[in-house]
C-alpha positions as YAML, in Angstrom:
chain: A
units: angstrom
residues:
- id: 1
  name: UNK
  ca: [-6.89, 7.09, -25.51]
- id: 2
  name: UNK
  ca: [-10.06, 7.14, -26.88]
- id: 3
  name: UNK
  ca: [-12.81, 9.50, -25.49]
- id: 4
  name: UNK
  ca: [-13.75, 8.66, -21.95]
- id: 5
  name: UNK
  ca: [-12.06, 5.44, -22.23]
- id: 6
  name: UNK
  ca: [-8.55, 3.93, -20.63]
- id: 7
  name: UNK
  ca: [-7.63, 0.58, -21.69]
- id: 8
  name: UNK
  ca: [-5.56, -0.93, -19.52]
- id: 9
  name: UNK
  ca: [-3.18, -4.11, -18.51]
- id: 10
  name: UNK
  ca: [-2.41, -6.16, -15.50]
- id: 11
  name: UNK
  ca: [0.98, -7.47, -15.39]
- id: 12
  name: UNK
  ca: [0.97, -10.55, -12.29]
- id: 13
  name: UNK
  ca: [-1.49, -12.89, -11.28]
- id: 14
  name: UNK
  ca: [0.63, -15.25, -8.88]
- id: 15
  name: UNK
  ca: [-0.47, -17.72, -6.30]
- id: 16
  name: UNK
  ca: [-0.54, -15.19, -3.40]
- id: 17
  name: UNK
  ca: [-3.82, -13.61, -2.93]
- id: 18
  name: UNK
  ca: [-5.29, -14.06, -6.64]
- id: 19
  name: UNK
  ca: [-4.19, -10.34, -7.06]
- id: 20
  name: UNK
  ca: [-4.35, -9.83, -10.71]
- id: 21
  name: UNK
  ca: [-8.27, -10.90, -10.53]
- id: 22
  name: UNK
  ca: [-8.72, -8.55, -8.14]
- id: 23
  name: UNK
  ca: [-7.19, -5.96, -9.64]
- id: 24
  name: UNK
  ca: [-9.44, -7.19, -13.02]
- id: 25
  name: UNK
  ca: [-12.63, -6.77, -10.57]
- id: 26
  name: UNK
  ca: [-11.47, -3.53, -9.69]
- id: 27
  name: UNK
  ca: [-10.70, -2.13, -12.89]
- id: 28
  name: UNK
  ca: [-14.30, -3.84, -14.58]
- id: 29
  name: UNK
  ca: [-16.33, -1.34, -11.44]
- id: 30
  name: UNK
  ca: [-15.50, 1.74, -12.97]
- id: 31
  name: UNK
  ca: [-17.31, 2.07, -16.51]
- id: 32
  name: UNK
  ca: [-14.12, 4.29, -18.30]
- id: 33
  name: UNK
  ca: [-11.82, 1.30, -17.66]
- id: 34
  name: UNK
  ca: [-12.04, -1.79, -19.69]
- id: 35
  name: UNK
  ca: [-8.96, -4.31, -19.44]
- id: 36
  name: UNK
  ca: [-8.01, -6.07, -22.66]
- id: 37
  name: UNK
  ca: [-4.59, -7.66, -21.52]
- id: 38
  name: UNK
  ca: [-3.64, -10.04, -18.92]
- id: 39
  name: UNK
  ca: [0.04, -11.00, -18.66]
- id: 40
  name: UNK
  ca: [2.34, -13.64, -16.23]
- id: 41
  name: UNK
  ca: [5.17, -15.28, -17.26]
- id: 42
  name: UNK
  ca: [3.88, -18.58, -15.40]
- id: 43
  name: UNK
  ca: [1.63, -19.91, -18.32]
- id: 44
  name: UNK
  ca: [-0.59, -21.55, -15.26]
- id: 45
  name: UNK
  ca: [-1.07, -19.31, -13.44]
- id: 46
  name: UNK
  ca: [-2.17, -16.92, -16.34]
- id: 47
  name: UNK
  ca: [-4.24, -19.99, -16.90]
- id: 48
  name: UNK
  ca: [-5.93, -19.81, -13.98]
- id: 49
  name: UNK
  ca: [-6.85, -16.18, -14.49]
- id: 50
  name: UNK
  ca: [-7.56, -15.64, -17.86]
- id: 51
  name: UNK
  ca: [-11.10, -17.66, -18.31]
- id: 52
  name: UNK
  ca: [-12.05, -15.17, -15.68]
- id: 53
  name: UNK
  ca: [-12.48, -12.31, -17.97]
- id: 54
  name: UNK
  ca: [-13.63, -13.17, -21.37]
- id: 55
  name: UNK
  ca: [-12.24, -11.56, -24.57]
- id: 56
  name: UNK
  ca: [-9.17, -10.69, -22.50]
- id: 57
  name: UNK
  ca: [-6.02, -11.58, -24.11]
- id: 58
  name: UNK
  ca: [-3.19, -13.48, -22.41]
- id: 59
  name: UNK
  ca: [0.63, -13.13, -22.64]
- id: 60
  name: UNK
  ca: [3.94, -14.83, -21.27]
- id: 61
  name: UNK
  ca: [6.17, -11.79, -22.24]
- id: 62
  name: UNK
  ca: [5.61, -8.42, -20.93]
- id: 63
  name: UNK
  ca: [7.94, -6.84, -24.37]
- id: 64
  name: UNK
  ca: [5.21, -8.33, -26.26]
- id: 65
  name: UNK
  ca: [2.17, -7.10, -24.47]
- id: 66
  name: UNK
  ca: [3.75, -3.32, -24.58]
- id: 67
  name: UNK
  ca: [3.72, -3.47, -28.42]
- id: 68
  name: UNK
  ca: [-0.09, -3.28, -28.01]
- id: 69
  name: UNK
  ca: [-1.00, 0.43, -29.63]
- id: 70
  name: UNK
  ca: [-4.45, 0.21, -27.72]
- id: 71
  name: UNK
  ca: [-3.08, -0.16, -24.21]
- id: 72
  name: UNK
  ca: [-3.42, 2.96, -22.26]
- id: 73
  name: UNK
  ca: [-2.54, 1.84, -18.88]
- id: 74
  name: UNK
  ca: [-0.75, -0.96, -17.11]
- id: 75
  name: UNK
  ca: [-0.95, -1.97, -13.81]
- id: 76
  name: UNK
  ca: [2.11, -3.83, -11.89]
- id: 77
  name: UNK
  ca: [1.10, -6.59, -9.39]
- id: 78
  name: UNK
  ca: [3.91, -8.82, -8.94]
- id: 79
  name: UNK
  ca: [6.34, -9.37, -6.40]
- id: 80
  name: UNK
  ca: [7.82, -6.34, -4.74]
- id: 81
  name: UNK
  ca: [11.73, -6.88, -5.64]
- id: 82
  name: UNK
  ca: [10.23, -6.79, -9.37]
- id: 83
  name: UNK
  ca: [8.49, -4.01, -9.40]
- id: 84
  name: UNK
  ca: [11.13, -1.10, -10.58]
- id: 85
  name: UNK
  ca: [12.61, -3.47, -13.48]
- id: 86
  name: UNK
  ca: [8.99, -3.08, -14.77]
- id: 87
  name: UNK
  ca: [7.46, -0.50, -14.31]
- id: 88
  name: UNK
  ca: [10.69, 1.38, -16.33]
- id: 89
  name: UNK
  ca: [9.86, -0.93, -18.45]
- id: 90
  name: UNK
  ca: [6.21, -0.04, -19.29]
- id: 91
  name: UNK
  ca: [6.75, 3.47, -18.74]
- id: 92
  name: UNK
  ca: [9.37, 3.40, -21.52]
- id: 93
  name: UNK
  ca: [7.02, 1.97, -23.40]
- id: 94
  name: UNK
  ca: [4.43, 4.74, -23.60]
- id: 95
  name: UNK
  ca: [2.12, 3.18, -21.27]
- id: 96
  name: UNK
  ca: [0.47, 5.10, -18.16]
- id: 97
  name: UNK
  ca: [1.47, 2.75, -14.63]
- id: 98
  name: UNK
  ca: [-0.29, 1.76, -11.78]
- id: 99
  name: UNK
  ca: [2.40, 0.30, -9.70]
- id: 100
  name: UNK
  ca: [1.73, -2.45, -6.40]
- id: 101
  name: UNK
  ca: [2.50, -0.85, -2.60]
- id: 102
  name: UNK
  ca: [5.32, -0.73, -2.06]
- id: 103
  name: UNK
  ca: [6.58, 1.02, -5.39]
- id: 104
  name: UNK
  ca: [9.91, -1.02, -4.59]
- id: 105
  name: UNK
  ca: [12.38, -1.63, -2.57]
- id: 106
  name: UNK
  ca: [14.94, 1.69, -1.98]
- id: 107
  name: UNK
  ca: [15.06, 4.77, -3.05]
- id: 108
  name: UNK
  ca: [16.92, 4.51, -5.79]
- id: 109
  name: UNK
  ca: [14.88, 2.67, -7.24]
- id: 110
  name: UNK
  ca: [11.78, 4.65, -6.51]
- id: 111
  name: UNK
  ca: [14.22, 7.64, -7.89]
- id: 112
  name: UNK
  ca: [14.93, 5.80, -10.99]
- id: 113
  name: UNK
  ca: [11.25, 5.45, -11.37]
- id: 114
  name: UNK
  ca: [9.54, 8.27, -10.79]
- id: 115
  name: UNK
  ca: [12.55, 10.25, -13.91]
- id: 116
  name: UNK
  ca: [10.97, 7.27, -15.60]
- id: 117
  name: UNK
  ca: [7.69, 8.88, -15.91]
- id: 118
  name: UNK
  ca: [9.27, 12.52, -16.10]
- id: 119
  name: UNK
  ca: [10.91, 11.42, -19.41]
- id: 120
  name: UNK
  ca: [8.30, 9.31, -20.73]
- id: 121
  name: UNK
  ca: [5.39, 12.16, -20.27]
- id: 122
  name: UNK
  ca: [3.15, 9.25, -18.53]
- id: 123
  name: UNK
  ca: [1.70, 9.08, -15.23]
- id: 124
  name: UNK
  ca: [3.01, 6.75, -12.19]
- id: 125
  name: UNK
  ca: [0.71, 5.86, -9.41]
- id: 126
  name: UNK
  ca: [1.23, 3.63, -6.69]
- id: 127
  name: UNK
  ca: [-1.96, 1.73, -5.16]
- id: 128
  name: UNK
  ca: [-2.21, 2.35, -2.22]
- id: 129
  name: UNK
  ca: [-5.81, 1.95, -2.18]
- id: 130
  name: UNK
  ca: [-6.16, 0.57, 1.31]
- id: 131
  name: UNK
  ca: [-6.46, 4.09, 2.49]
- id: 132
  name: UNK
  ca: [-10.03, 3.16, 1.86]
- id: 133
  name: UNK
  ca: [-10.45, 1.40, 4.76]
- id: 134
  name: UNK
  ca: [-13.31, 1.93, 5.88]
- id: 135
  name: UNK
  ca: [-12.02, 2.67, 9.53]
- id: 136
  name: UNK
  ca: [-9.07, 4.24, 8.08]
- id: 137
  name: UNK
  ca: [-11.48, 6.60, 6.46]
- id: 138
  name: UNK
  ca: [-13.66, 7.11, 9.45]
- id: 139
  name: UNK
  ca: [-9.95, 7.87, 11.63]
- id: 140
  name: UNK
  ca: [-8.76, 10.47, 8.85]
- id: 141
  name: UNK
  ca: [-12.42, 12.51, 8.50]
- id: 142
  name: UNK
  ca: [-12.48, 13.23, 12.17]
- id: 143
  name: UNK
  ca: [-8.66, 14.51, 11.95]
- id: 144
  name: UNK
  ca: [-9.74, 16.30, 9.29]
- id: 145
  name: UNK
  ca: [-12.53, 18.05, 11.15]
- id: 146
  name: UNK
  ca: [-10.58, 19.05, 13.67]
- id: 147
  name: UNK
  ca: [-12.71, 17.35, 16.28]
- id: 148
  name: UNK
  ca: [-9.30, 15.75, 17.85]
- id: 149
  name: UNK
  ca: [-6.90, 19.44, 17.11]
- id: 150
  name: UNK
  ca: [-4.47, 18.82, 16.49]
- id: 151
  name: UNK
  ca: [-2.39, 15.50, 16.69]
- id: 152
  name: UNK
  ca: [0.95, 14.97, 18.36]
- id: 153
  name: UNK
  ca: [0.68, 10.78, 18.66]
- id: 154
  name: UNK
  ca: [-0.48, 8.18, 16.62]
- id: 155
  name: UNK
  ca: [0.35, 4.48, 16.52]
- id: 156
  name: UNK
  ca: [-0.72, 1.79, 14.55]
- id: 157
  name: UNK
  ca: [-0.26, -1.73, 15.43]
- id: 158
  name: UNK
  ca: [-0.20, -4.98, 13.87]
- id: 159
  name: UNK
  ca: [1.13, -7.80, 16.66]
- id: 160
  name: UNK
  ca: [0.38, -11.13, 15.40]
- id: 161
  name: UNK
  ca: [0.59, -13.89, 17.24]
- id: 162
  name: UNK
  ca: [0.47, -17.81, 16.81]
- id: 163
  name: UNK
  ca: [0.64, -20.85, 19.41]
- id: 164
  name: UNK
  ca: [2.80, -22.41, 16.33]
- id: 165
  name: UNK
  ca: [6.55, -22.51, 17.94]
- id: 166
  name: UNK
  ca: [7.64, -20.57, 15.03]
- id: 167
  name: UNK
  ca: [5.44, -17.36, 15.82]
- id: 168
  name: UNK
  ca: [3.45, -17.49, 13.08]
- id: 169
  name: UNK
  ca: [6.27, -16.46, 10.27]
- id: 170
  name: UNK
  ca: [4.77, -15.74, 6.59]
- id: 171
  name: UNK
  ca: [4.42, -19.34, 4.70]
- id: 172
  name: UNK
  ca: [4.57, -18.08, 1.45]
- id: 173
  name: UNK
  ca: [8.00, -17.91, 0.90]
- id: 174
  name: UNK
  ca: [8.49, -14.73, -0.68]
- id: 175
  name: UNK
  ca: [6.66, -12.75, 2.63]
- id: 176
  name: UNK
  ca: [9.40, -14.60, 3.98]
- id: 177
  name: UNK
  ca: [12.30, -13.52, 1.77]
- id: 178
  name: UNK
  ca: [14.12, -9.75, 2.66]
- id: 179
  name: UNK
  ca: [15.17, -10.26, -1.15]
- id: 180
  name: UNK
  ca: [12.03, -10.47, -2.51]
- id: 181
  name: UNK
  ca: [9.72, -8.39, -0.12]
- id: 182
  name: UNK
  ca: [12.05, -5.75, 1.12]
- id: 183
  name: UNK
  ca: [12.00, -6.91, 4.98]
- id: 184
  name: UNK
  ca: [9.10, -7.36, 7.75]
- id: 185
  name: UNK
  ca: [7.89, -3.72, 7.62]
- id: 186
  name: UNK
  ca: [7.23, -3.87, 3.82]
- id: 187
  name: UNK
  ca: [4.06, -5.51, 3.83]
- id: 188
  name: UNK
  ca: [1.55, -4.82, 6.27]
- id: 189
  name: UNK
  ca: [4.11, -1.78, 7.56]
- id: 190
  name: UNK
  ca: [3.93, -0.11, 3.86]
- id: 191
  name: UNK
  ca: [0.10, 0.14, 4.18]
- id: 192
  name: UNK
  ca: [0.68, 2.03, 7.78]
- id: 193
  name: UNK
  ca: [3.30, 4.40, 6.83]
- id: 194
  name: UNK
  ca: [0.99, 5.41, 3.62]
- id: 195
  name: UNK
  ca: [-2.15, 5.45, 6.23]
- id: 196
  name: UNK
  ca: [0.43, 8.07, 8.67]
- id: 197
  name: UNK
  ca: [1.94, 10.43, 6.08]
- id: 198
  name: UNK
  ca: [-1.52, 10.78, 4.14]
- id: 199
  name: UNK
  ca: [-2.96, 11.67, 7.63]
- id: 200
  name: UNK
  ca: [-0.40, 13.91, 9.12]
- id: 201
  name: UNK
  ca: [0.19, 17.51, 6.79]
- id: 202
  name: UNK
  ca: [3.93, 18.38, 8.00]
- id: 203
  name: UNK
  ca: [7.39, 17.25, 6.61]
- id: 204
  name: UNK
  ca: [9.49, 14.67, 8.40]
- id: 205
  name: UNK
  ca: [12.39, 15.06, 10.01]
- id: 206
  name: UNK
  ca: [14.03, 11.69, 11.15]
- id: 207
  name: UNK
  ca: [13.01, 8.14, 11.74]
- id: 208
  name: UNK
  ca: [14.07, 6.20, 14.83]
- id: 209
  name: UNK
  ca: [14.01, 2.37, 13.95]
- id: 210
  name: UNK
  ca: [14.15, -1.17, 16.03]
- id: 211
  name: UNK
  ca: [14.53, -3.99, 13.86]
- id: 212
  name: UNK
  ca: [14.94, -7.61, 15.36]
- id: 213
  name: UNK
  ca: [15.38, -10.85, 13.57]
- id: 214
  name: UNK
  ca: [15.33, -14.09, 15.62]
- id: 215
  name: UNK
  ca: [14.68, -17.45, 13.17]
- id: 216
  name: UNK
  ca: [17.42, -18.74, 10.29]
- id: 217
  name: UNK
  ca: [15.08, -20.03, 8.51]
- id: 218
  name: UNK
  ca: [13.68, -16.54, 7.11]
- id: 219
  name: UNK
  ca: [15.60, -13.66, 5.92]
- id: 220
  name: UNK
  ca: [12.79, -11.15, 6.97]
- id: 221
  name: UNK
  ca: [12.68, -9.69, 10.41]
- id: 222
  name: UNK
  ca: [10.51, -11.29, 12.96]
- id: 223
  name: UNK
  ca: [9.76, -7.69, 14.85]
- id: 224
  name: UNK
  ca: [9.91, -4.78, 13.30]
- id: 225
  name: UNK
  ca: [9.17, -0.75, 14.58]
- id: 226
  name: UNK
  ca: [9.31, 2.64, 13.09]
- id: 227
  name: UNK
  ca: [8.94, 6.39, 15.03]
- id: 228
  name: UNK
  ca: [8.44, 9.03, 12.20]
- id: 229
  name: UNK
  ca: [8.89, 12.56, 13.83]
- id: 230
  name: UNK
  ca: [7.50, 15.23, 11.77]
- id: 231
  name: UNK
  ca: [8.17, 19.03, 12.05]
- id: 232
  name: UNK
  ca: [5.20, 20.16, 13.50]
- id: 233
  name: UNK
  ca: [5.75, 17.81, 16.82]
- id: 234
  name: UNK
  ca: [3.66, 14.75, 16.05]
- id: 235
  name: UNK
  ca: [5.33, 11.42, 16.35]
- id: 236
  name: UNK
  ca: [3.99, 8.00, 15.06]
- id: 237
  name: UNK
  ca: [4.76, 4.66, 16.22]
- id: 238
  name: UNK
  ca: [4.27, 1.72, 13.65]
- id: 239
  name: UNK
  ca: [4.89, -1.56, 14.68]
- id: 240
  name: UNK
  ca: [4.32, -5.25, 12.87]
- id: 241
  name: UNK
  ca: [5.64, -8.26, 14.41]
- id: 242
  name: UNK
  ca: [5.23, -11.55, 14.09]
- id: 243
  name: UNK
  ca: [7.21, -12.92, 17.56]
- id: 244
  name: UNK
  ca: [4.93, -11.32, 19.92]
- id: 245
  name: UNK
  ca: [4.14, -14.21, 22.74]
- id: 246
  name: UNK
  ca: [1.50, -12.06, 23.54]
- id: 247
  name: UNK
  ca: [-0.56, -10.58, 20.22]
- id: 248
  name: UNK
  ca: [-2.53, -7.22, 20.10]
- id: 249
  name: UNK
  ca: [-5.32, -6.42, 18.26]
- id: 250
  name: UNK
  ca: [-5.17, -4.53, 14.92]
- id: 251
  name: UNK
  ca: [-4.23, -1.45, 16.78]
- id: 252
  name: UNK
  ca: [-4.90, 2.45, 16.06]
- id: 253
  name: UNK
  ca: [-4.43, 4.51, 18.69]
- id: 254
  name: UNK
  ca: [-4.23, 8.75, 17.57]
- id: 255
  name: UNK
  ca: [-4.11, 11.50, 21.21]
- id: 256
  name: UNK
  ca: [-4.85, 15.33, 20.18]
- id: 257
  name: UNK
  ca: [-4.97, 18.26, 21.38]
- id: 258
  name: UNK
  ca: [-9.22, 18.62, 21.85]
- id: 259
  name: UNK
  ca: [-9.58, 14.43, 21.50]
- id: 260
  name: UNK
  ca: [-8.48, 10.70, 21.28]
- id: 261
  name: UNK
  ca: [-9.29, 7.85, 19.05]
- id: 262
  name: UNK
  ca: [-9.07, 4.34, 20.36]
- id: 263
  name: UNK
  ca: [-9.58, 1.42, 17.55]
- id: 264
  name: UNK
  ca: [-8.84, -1.91, 18.30]
- id: 265
  name: UNK
  ca: [-11.46, -3.86, 15.74]
- id: 266
  name: UNK
  ca: [-9.69, -3.00, 12.36]
- id: 267
  name: UNK
  ca: [-9.25, -6.72, 11.45]
- id: 268
  name: UNK
  ca: [-13.40, -6.38, 11.07]
- id: 269
  name: UNK
  ca: [-12.54, -4.81, 7.71]
- id: 270
  name: UNK
  ca: [-13.34, -8.00, 5.67]
- id: 271
  name: UNK
  ca: [-13.89, -8.66, 1.67]
- id: 272
  name: UNK
  ca: [-10.38, -7.43, 0.74]
- id: 273
  name: UNK
  ca: [-8.79, -9.80, -2.08]
- id: 274
  name: UNK
  ca: [-11.82, -10.84, -2.54]
- id: 275
  name: UNK
  ca: [-14.76, -8.11, -2.83]
- id: 276
  name: UNK
  ca: [-14.75, -5.17, -4.91]
- id: 277
  name: UNK
  ca: [-15.48, -2.98, -1.83]
- id: 278
  name: UNK
  ca: [-16.04, -3.97, 1.91]
- id: 279
  name: UNK
  ca: [-19.57, -3.34, 4.58]
- id: 280
  name: UNK
  ca: [-18.92, -0.97, 6.96]
- id: 281
  name: UNK
  ca: [-18.83, -3.51, 9.92]
- id: 282
  name: UNK
  ca: [-16.98, -2.40, 13.11]
- id: 283
  name: UNK
  ca: [-16.84, 1.11, 15.02]
- id: 284
  name: UNK
  ca: [-13.98, 3.36, 16.90]
- id: 285
  name: UNK
  ca: [-13.91, 5.10, 20.18]
- id: 286
  name: UNK
  ca: [-14.15, 9.07, 20.20]
- id: 287
  name: UNK
  ca: [-13.00, 10.59, 23.26]
- id: 288
  name: UNK
  ca: [-13.10, 14.41, 23.16]
- id: 289
  name: UNK
  ca: [-13.80, 17.09, 26.13]
- id: 290
  name: UNK
  ca: [-17.60, 16.59, 25.80]
- id: 291
  name: UNK
  ca: [-17.50, 12.60, 26.44]
- id: 292
  name: UNK
  ca: [-16.82, 9.31, 24.75]
- id: 293
  name: UNK
  ca: [-19.16, 8.31, 21.97]
- id: 294
  name: UNK
  ca: [-18.41, 4.91, 19.79]
- id: 295
  name: UNK
  ca: [-17.98, 5.88, 15.69]
- id: 296
  name: UNK
  ca: [-18.67, 3.50, 13.11]
- id: 297
  name: UNK
  ca: [-16.49, 2.56, 10.46]
- id: 298
  name: UNK
  ca: [-17.95, 4.04, 7.02]
- id: 299
  name: UNK
  ca: [-17.85, 1.46, 4.06]
- id: 300
  name: UNK
  ca: [-14.33, -0.26, 2.92]
- id: 301
  name: UNK
  ca: [-14.54, 1.96, -1.22]
- id: 302
  name: UNK
  ca: [-11.10, -0.05, -2.57]
- id: 303
  name: UNK
  ca: [-12.39, 0.66, -6.00]
- id: 304
  name: UNK
  ca: [-12.74, 4.15, -5.79]
- id: 305
  name: UNK
  ca: [-8.80, 4.07, -6.08]
- id: 306
  name: UNK
  ca: [-9.44, 3.45, -9.92]
- id: 307
  name: UNK
  ca: [-11.94, 5.87, -10.16]
- id: 308
  name: UNK
  ca: [-9.82, 8.56, -9.49]
- id: 309
  name: UNK
  ca: [-7.19, 7.52, -11.67]
- id: 310
  name: UNK
  ca: [-9.90, 7.20, -14.76]
- id: 311
  name: UNK
  ca: [-10.26, 11.12, -13.51]
- id: 312
  name: UNK
  ca: [-6.69, 11.77, -13.31]
- id: 313
  name: UNK
  ca: [-6.34, 10.47, -16.67]
- id: 314
  name: UNK
  ca: [-9.68, 11.60, -18.74]
- id: 315
  name: UNK
  ca: [-10.29, 15.11, -16.33]
- id: 316
  name: UNK
  ca: [-6.85, 15.86, -15.23]
- id: 317
  name: UNK
  ca: [-7.95, 15.09, -11.32]
- id: 318
  name: UNK
  ca: [-4.63, 14.76, -8.96]
- id: 319
  name: UNK
  ca: [-2.91, 11.45, -9.36]
- id: 320
  name: UNK
  ca: [-4.67, 9.33, -6.64]
- id: 321
  name: UNK
  ca: [-1.45, 8.47, -5.06]
- id: 322
  name: UNK
  ca: [1.85, 9.86, -6.71]
- id: 323
  name: UNK
  ca: [5.28, 8.33, -7.21]
- id: 324
  name: UNK
  ca: [6.34, 10.74, -4.78]
- id: 325
  name: UNK
  ca: [3.86, 10.17, -2.71]
- id: 326
  name: UNK
  ca: [4.76, 6.22, -2.77]
- id: 327
  name: UNK
  ca: [8.92, 7.30, -2.53]
- id: 328
  name: UNK
  ca: [8.04, 8.76, 1.02]
- id: 329
  name: UNK
  ca: [6.80, 5.49, 2.36]
- id: 330
  name: UNK
  ca: [9.67, 4.15, 1.41]
- id: 331
  name: UNK
  ca: [12.04, 6.45, 2.45]
- id: 332
  name: UNK
  ca: [10.66, 5.44, 6.10]
- id: 333
  name: UNK
  ca: [10.72, 1.81, 5.43]
- id: 334
  name: UNK
  ca: [14.57, 2.33, 4.55]
- id: 335
  name: UNK
  ca: [15.17, 5.15, 6.78]
- id: 336
  name: UNK
  ca: [14.13, 2.83, 9.89]
- id: 337
  name: UNK
  ca: [16.18, -0.26, 8.68]
- id: 338
  name: UNK
  ca: [19.68, 1.94, 8.62]
- id: 339
  name: UNK
  ca: [18.24, 3.74, 11.80]
- id: 340
  name: UNK
  ca: [18.00, 0.22, 13.23]
- id: 341
  name: UNK
  ca: [22.02, -0.31, 12.41]
- id: 342
  name: UNK
  ca: [23.46, 3.12, 13.39]
- id: 343
  name: UNK
  ca: [21.40, 3.32, 16.38]
- id: 344
  name: UNK
  ca: [20.06, 6.69, 16.28]
- id: 345
  name: UNK
  ca: [17.40, 8.09, 14.41]
- id: 346
  name: UNK
  ca: [18.60, 9.18, 10.89]
- id: 347
  name: UNK
  ca: [16.90, 12.35, 8.85]
- id: 348
  name: UNK
  ca: [14.80, 11.59, 6.23]
- id: 349
  name: UNK
  ca: [16.41, 12.35, 2.26]
- id: 350
  name: UNK
  ca: [12.42, 12.93, 0.59]
- id: 351
  name: UNK
  ca: [10.21, 14.60, 1.78]
...
């Protein structure tokens, strides 16, 4: 890399959320990052996105893009089931690689990606940038400061409801497909698992899962629930459902020995997929032995992920979310499904 400059490529524009465009905006927000290449196998998708970035070269063949010597880092922004193969291809070409969450579908895929990074001597990072949501930042700060004492119970919940007879099943095909997305817990649930794992400083011991599928038209589960058990006694429950006839707000419920948090306004986080950073609107309720007060959310500073990545590559700072961190999330997702099938809690193979 030239001094103080990281030249970047993006793989995947796609019809869902225009992710390639959004990653380009986040990269542009970091002075030390320079977008030089954009790749999508669909010429139409590439054609929609490329004009937004003057001077950036477009490709429909990833192998051709990876031949560029002036390419230091690649961000893989494609459907979940393609992540492992594309990431390994980028790493073997000598490129530092960022992969959208979830990093892959299975633990063996995660292992192969981590090994490819080690063999290539390049960085593998997982794009869990929603650690920077304003409410998550506020909750993590309160926990880290010890305001709640020792945290022993966490609930994170997304229980959508629609008056549609299908209960609001995912509309776009790949989010309804287990083969492509990984399952009902792999989308929003991957965020929630990462939030919890980055909050609890204790090894996992086992995971209990409950998976339900009611609609034959979609292969993804309609209702998923995972309970993560930690060595320090803390238990965290994550629930994602499109089969709730009475919905619930997006919920954080955290209990500690000195205090508790209730956050039912997480859907006040606005701007994601459209803005580099989000406003600090919204608040949560904090109750301690001294009484109850409202704590405002912080700003949602999503571009900070790529700033942290620049700090890592240029100045040796820690990887913002390592491949091993991403594998912990996949471990929970897979182990929860295994538990649901076996009918009992299952030990986790990776910490």
